[in-house]
C-alpha positions as CSV (number, residue, x, y, z in Angstrom):
1,M,82.9,165.5,101.8
2,R,82.8,161.7,101.3
3,R,84.4,160.5,98.0
4,R,82.4,158.0,96.0
5,F,84.1,155.3,93.9
6,T,83.7,155.6,90.2
7,F,82.4,152.8,88.1
8,M,85.8,152.1,86.7
9,E,87.4,151.8,90.1
10,I,84.7,149.3,91.1
11,I,85.4,147.2,88.0
12,I,89.1,147.3,88.7
13,A,88.6,146.3,92.3
14,V,86.2,143.4,91.4
15,S,88.6,142.2,88.8
16,I,91.6,142.2,91.2
17,F,89.4,140.4,93.8
18,T,88.3,137.8,91.3
19,M,91.9,137.2,90.2
20,I,93.0,136.7,93.8
21,A,90.1,134.4,94.5
22,L,90.8,132.4,91.3
23,A,94.5,132.1,92.2
24,L,93.6,130.9,95.7
25,F,91.1,128.4,94.4
26,T,93.6,127.0,91.9
27,Y,96.2,126.7,94.6
28,S,93.7,125.0,96.8
29,Q,92.8,122.5,94.1
30,E,96.5,121.8,93.3
31,T,97.2,121.4,97.0
32,T,94.3,119.0,97.5
33,A,95.3,117.0,94.4
34,S,98.9,116.8,95.6
35,W,97.7,115.7,99.1
36,R,95.5,113.0,97.5
37,R,98.5,111.7,95.4
38,I,100.7,111.7,98.5
39,M,98.1,109.7,100.5
40,K,97.6,107.3,97.6
41,E,101.3,106.7,97.4
42,R,101.6,106.3,101.2
43,N,98.8,103.8,101.3
44,R,100.3,101.9,98.3
45,F,103.7,101.9,100.1
46,S,102.1,100.6,103.3
47,E,100.4,97.8,101.3
48,L,103.7,96.9,99.7
49,L,105.4,96.8,103.1
50,A,102.8,94.4,104.4
51,L,103.0,92.3,101.2
52,D,106.8,92.3,101.4
53,R,106.7,90.9,105.0
54,A,104.3,88.2,104.0
55,I,106.3,87.2,100.9
56,D,109.6,87.3,102.8
57,G,108.2,85.3,105.6
58,V,107.4,82.4,103.2
59,L,110.1,82.5,100.5
60,S,113.0,83.0,102.8
61,N,112.0,80.1,105.0
62,V,111.1,77.4,102.4
63,V,112.5,74.1,103.6
64,T,112.5,70.5,102.4
65,F,109.7,68.3,103.6
66,N,108.5,64.9,102.5
67,W,105.0,63.6,102.8
68,Q,103.5,60.2,101.9
69,D,101.4,59.9,98.7
70,N,98.5,57.5,98.2
71,D,101.0,54.6,97.6
72,G,102.8,55.3,100.9
73,E,105.9,56.7,99.1
74,D,107.7,59.7,100.4
75,V,107.3,62.7,98.0
76,P,108.6,66.2,98.5
77,F,106.0,68.7,99.6
78,L,106.8,71.1,96.8
79,V,104.8,72.1,93.7
80,A,106.8,74.8,92.1
81,E,105.3,76.0,88.8
82,P,105.5,79.2,86.7
83,H,102.4,80.7,88.1
84,S,101.9,79.0,91.4
85,L,103.9,77.7,94.4
86,R,103.0,75.2,97.1
87,C,105.7,74.6,99.7
88,A,106.6,74.0,103.3
89,C,108.2,76.8,105.3
90,L,109.5,77.5,108.8
91,H,107.2,79.6,111.0
92,R,107.7,81.3,114.3
93,L,106.4,78.9,117.0
94,K,103.3,80.4,118.7
95,D,101.5,77.2,119.7
96,A,103.2,73.9,120.4
97,E,100.2,72.1,119.0
98,E,100.5,73.8,115.6
99,G,104.3,73.4,115.4
100,A,106.9,75.5,113.6
101,L,106.0,74.5,110.1
102,R,103.4,75.9,107.7
103,F,102.3,74.4,104.4
104,V,101.4,77.2,102.1
105,E,100.3,78.0,98.5
106,F,100.2,81.3,96.6
107,L,97.3,81.6,94.2
108,V,95.4,84.3,92.2
109,E,91.7,84.3,91.9
110,D,89.5,87.1,90.6
111,H,92.5,89.4,90.5
112,K,93.3,88.9,94.2
113,L,96.5,87.3,95.5
114,Y,95.9,84.8,98.3
115,L,98.2,82.9,100.7
116,V,96.5,79.7,101.7
117,H,98.1,77.8,104.5
118,S,97.7,75.0,107.0
119,D,99.7,73.8,110.0
120,R,99.4,70.2,108.8
121,P,100.8,68.6,105.6
122,F,98.4,67.3,103.0
123,L,98.1,66.0,99.5
124,N,95.0,67.9,98.5
125,W,93.4,71.0,100.1
126,N,90.1,69.0,100.8
127,E,92.1,66.9,103.3
128,V,92.9,69.9,105.5
129,G,89.4,70.6,106.9
130,D,89.1,73.5,109.3
131,R,92.8,73.8,109.6
132,K,92.9,75.7,106.3
133,T,93.4,79.5,106.5
134,V,93.1,81.9,103.7
135,N,94.9,85.3,103.8
136,L,94.3,88.1,101.3
137,L,97.7,89.6,100.4
138,A,96.8,92.0,97.5
139,E,94.1,93.1,95.2
140,D,94.0,94.3,91.6
141,V,96.6,91.7,90.7
142,D,96.8,90.7,87.0
143,S,99.2,87.7,87.3
144,I,102.1,86.2,89.3
145,T,105.2,84.5,87.9
146,F,107.8,82.4,89.7
147,R,111.3,81.4,88.7
148,Y,113.6,79.2,90.6
149,V,117.4,79.1,91.1
150,D,119.1,75.8,90.7
151,W,122.7,74.7,91.3
152,N,124.8,72.2,89.4
153,D,127.0,70.4,91.8
154,D,129.4,69.2,89.1
155,E,132.7,70.7,90.2
156,T,134.2,70.2,86.8
157,A,131.6,72.5,85.2
158,D,132.3,76.1,84.5
159,W,131.6,78.3,87.5
160,N,129.5,80.8,85.5
161,T,127.1,78.0,84.4
162,R,126.7,76.2,87.7
163,M,123.9,78.4,88.9
164,F,121.0,78.7,86.5
165,W,117.2,79.5,86.4
166,R,114.3,77.1,86.1
167,D,110.7,78.0,85.2
168,D,109.4,75.1,87.3
169,W,110.6,72.4,89.6
170,E,108.4,69.6,88.1
171,N,110.8,68.2,85.5
172,I,113.5,67.3,88.1
173,E,114.2,63.6,88.6
174,S,112.0,62.1,91.3
175,E,114.8,61.0,93.6
176,R,115.8,64.6,94.2
177,D,114.0,66.1,97.2
178,D,115.7,69.5,97.7
179,V,114.3,73.0,97.1
180,P,115.4,75.9,95.0
181,L,118.4,77.9,96.2
182,A,116.3,81.0,95.7
183,I,112.8,82.0,94.4
184,F,112.0,85.0,92.2
185,L,108.4,86.2,92.4
186,T,107.0,88.8,90.0
187,I,103.6,90.4,90.6
188,N,101.9,92.1,87.6
189,W,99.2,94.6,88.6
190,Q,96.2,95.5,86.6
191,D,97.4,99.2,86.4
192,G,100.6,98.1,84.6
193,R,102.9,98.2,87.6
194,T,105.3,95.3,88.2
195,E,106.9,94.4,91.6
196,S,109.5,91.6,92.0
197,W,110.9,89.8,95.0
198,L,114.1,87.6,95.0
199,R,114.6,85.6,98.2
200,R,117.1,82.9,99.2
201,T,115.4,79.9,100.8
202,L,116.2,77.6,103.8
203,G,116.2,80.4,106.3
204,N,118.8,82.5,104.7
205,G,117.7,86.2,104.9
206,Y,119.1,89.5,103.6
207,R,122.1,89.8,105.9
208,E,122.7,86.3,107.2
209,R,123.1,82.7,106.3
210,Y,123.5,79.4,108.0
211,G,127.0,77.9,108.0
212,K,130.4,79.3,107.4
213,W,130.8,81.5,104.4
214,E,133.9,81.5,102.3
215,A,134.6,83.9,99.4
216,Y,135.0,82.2,96.0
217,N,138.7,82.3,94.9
218,E,139.1,82.1,91.1
219,D,142.7,80.8,91.6
220,Q,141.5,77.9,93.7
221,P,141.9,74.6,91.8
């Protein structure tokens, strides 16, 4: 004789099935949300890596370069201000006609960070013509800030005060044509994040430097 399910048993079975389905749905939703967060962070990390390479390629290779102004006087190709930077930097030689120097500027427009560059020096961007290239480095940028490391060559000064920060490089006497020892770039994003880069200039990278290095000896006269 075939046994029939009672109404109570059907209710219990449906309730158990509903609980299992709900648990599986919740787990699926959490898994999907976690996967989206992981992909978002991965994409953000990839963007930061690309941005890091671009910034490092410029700031670590800033060099001194003079160009003639309208009066025929040699002036440093360097405009280092709190929220913008125009400078000359070394660049891997790809074309002998272009040379191994780039003349670049960081700027923010419409919450986008651009790197504008040319392979020829100039006084104003309207002089560059079709040799001007604009690269988009990042979006959703609120602002950028630069600071510059300077060095006091007065050997009689206290060691702890010989290296100091500047907010710009404009107020330095005109006869000085060097560049900052290091440049500190801070990017403020619209979502509240802040990323910072500190790079030594003149071709000095993370693990190397030009010239012989000697440790500072406090007992040295």
